[in-house]
N, C-alpha and C positions, 0 to 999 in steps of 0.2 A: 270687154274690161271687165275684172273681175270688183266686186262691190268693197268699199273702202271697208276694214275691220274697225274695230270700237278703238283699237288701240292706235289705229295711224288717225281715225278722226280726231282723237284726244291728244297725239300727237299738233295735227294740224291747226287745230284751236288753240293750242298752247303758243306755236310758233305766232301764228295773227295777232294773238293776246301780246306778246313781245313787243311785234314788230308795232302795234299802235301805242302801248304806253311810252315806248322810247320816242318816238316821234313826237307826241305830245307831250311827252316830258324827257327832254334829251339829258343824259347825267352818265358822264365817263362813269361812275361809279354802278350807276343799275348795267349799263352796256356790259361791263367789268362783270358781275355779279350773273350777268346770264349767259358769257361765254364760259364761266367758272359749274355753270350748269350741265351744261355742253358738253364739258371735257371732263366731267368726273366720270370714272370708272365704276362708282358705286349707284349711279342713274342708269342702267341699262336703256329704259325707252328714250333717256332723254339725249344719250351718246350721241354726237354728230359733232367729228372735228373741225369738219368743215364752216359747221356755223358757229360752233366756237372761233374758229380763228377772224370770220368776220365781224363776232363782237368785240373783239379784244380790238382790233384794229379800230371799229367803232369808239371805241374807249380814248384810245391813242387820238383820233381826231378830236375828238371833244377837250380832252386834256392831255398834252403830251408827255405829261411827268405822271401820271396814272400808277401808281405802284402797281407790280408785277406784272402790268399786259405786258411789257417786251419780255420779259421770264418767260410770259405763257405762250407769245409767239416761240422763242426759242424752244419751247418744246415740242408745238408744235414742228416747226422744220425739223427739228432732231429724228422723229418719228419718222417720217418724210423719208429720212437721210439725206437733208438738205444741210450738209453741215457747215457751209462758210455761211449760209442765209442763219443759220442759229448762231453763230457765232457773232453776228452782226448784232441780233437781238439782245444776245446775252450783255454784251459790252454797253450799248444803250443804255439796257437796264440799271447795270453797276454804275457807266457815267451819272444819270438823269437822277437815282434814287438816293435823295441822302441818306437814306436809312436802310441800305439793300437786306434782304432777308439772306440769313444763311447759305437759302436753299440756292441761291442766284449763283454762288460760288460751287456748290456743287455739279448745279448744271453746266456750267463755264467746263470744270474740269471731267464731267462726261465728255461734251463734246470734244475737246482738246483730246482725248484719251481717244474719241476715234477716228480722229485726225491724225494721230498719231505722233502728237506732241505731248509725249510721256514727257519729261521734264519740268513743263508749265502746267501740267495736270495736276501733277505732284502737289505745286505749289497750292492752286486751286482745293486739292482736296486738305490739306495742312487748313489752309485759310477757313473752309466749313471746319473741319472737326474740334478748334479750337473755339468755335462759335456754339458748336450742338455735338457735345464729345459722347453722346449716348445714343448713337445711331445705328445699328450694323450695316444698314447698304453703304453708309458712309467708309464704314470700315473694309468693306468687302469689295468696292469699286476704287477703292485708294491703295489695296493691296493688288489688285487687277493692273494698276498702271505701272506701280515697282512692278510686278512681275512683266510687263512689258517694256520695263525702261533696264530691264536685265539686272535686278536688285531683288532676287529673292527671298535672301535674309531679309530683309526689311520688311518686305511683303507679309512671311510667316511670323512677324513681331506684331504685327497688324492685325493678323488672322488671330493669333494668340487672345488680345486684347480684344476683339469682338466674339468670342468664342467662351471669355469668360462670361460674358454674361446672356449669349446666346448659343447656349452649347447644340443644341438640337437645329441649328440654321444651315440648312442645304445649300445654302448658296456659301456660307464662310466656309462652311465645310469642303466643299468642292475648289473653292480657289486656296484652300491649305493644300488640299490636295497637288494641285498644281504647281505650287511655292514647294511642296516637300519634292515631286519630282525633281525639279530643276535645280535644287540642291542636293539631287542625289541620294534620298531619302524615299526610296522606292518602296518600300515596305511598308514603310508611313503613310504615304500616297495611296498607297492599294486600301489601305486601312479606313484611310481619311474618306476617300471614295464610296466604298463602301457604305460608312455608316451614313453621307450623303444620299446613296440611292435609298437607304432606309427610311429618313426622314424624307426624302422630296416624295416616295409614295403615298405620304401621311396628308401631301398637301391638296387642301379643296379649292376648287376656284376664288372662293374669298380670301384666301391667303396668297393667292399669284395675285390677284388685281389690289393686296396691299401693298403687296412692292413693288407694282407697275401701275399707281394711279392713273395715269393719262391713259394708258392704252384701254383698247376695244377690248369692253369684256365681250364680247363672240369668240376672240381669239385669245382666251385664259386658257383653256382646255390645252389647245395647241403649245402656249406659251410651258406648260409643264412637260406636256411631252417632251418639248425642246431642249430643258432641263436635264429631263433623266437621260436621254440620249447622249448629252454630253457630260454627263456623269459616267455613265457607262461606257465611253469610250477613254477617260481615263482611266478606271477600274481595266480595261486589257489593254492600254499601255502602261502602269503598273506591273497589270500580271506578265506584260511579255517580258521585262526586263528582268524581273524577280523567279522569271520560268514557273510563276506560280498559274495552276488554272485557274481560268476568269470564270467558272462556273460556280462557284459558292457567290454567288448573287443573293440580293435580295427575292 
């Protein structure tokens, strides 16, 4: 057996300390705080989705109305692709929390979008954006479900709202390219996708982790590559329609 590294020793000691403190002083707030630590992409060494889930469940066991505990469990289930379970959790959050976070409506919209329930997802994103109108991800995902609901003109308007504040955001630019393509604006689609590719190339792992705060930090570079690949596919699709060579890429 290989000897433990200093990092592994430190992590083991931290976990033992968390378990001991929570056992001696049970607290829903403390359990929730520990869960957040292990579900933060900004803390690479501490990130552990299974341990985060354990603490969020402990928080609920200690206080069924612990704010955001069900919300966090919904995020974890979503990352695992367990959409029905995620929907149950987020509905619990919105039912039990007398002052739900706007992010819970965002989360439900995201889950509904992946489940194909686009009209209901639209309603959730509208509720989110009325409460938090200056979030680029909200604009982007709202536009995405509008495209999926065959409403590209509305999606384009939402993208424009987002780009007014975030003109170099590659996610918004790529969604704008998709909406443009669906509207038959293939030249605009290609131009926006080219811009998206240019700005995607400049993304750092930190940028990606800010966009996906609950994801494993270890997959950040893979996430950037996936985004860039999707953008290049949109460039190719628009280029084929316009009969424009797709070689003029960043």
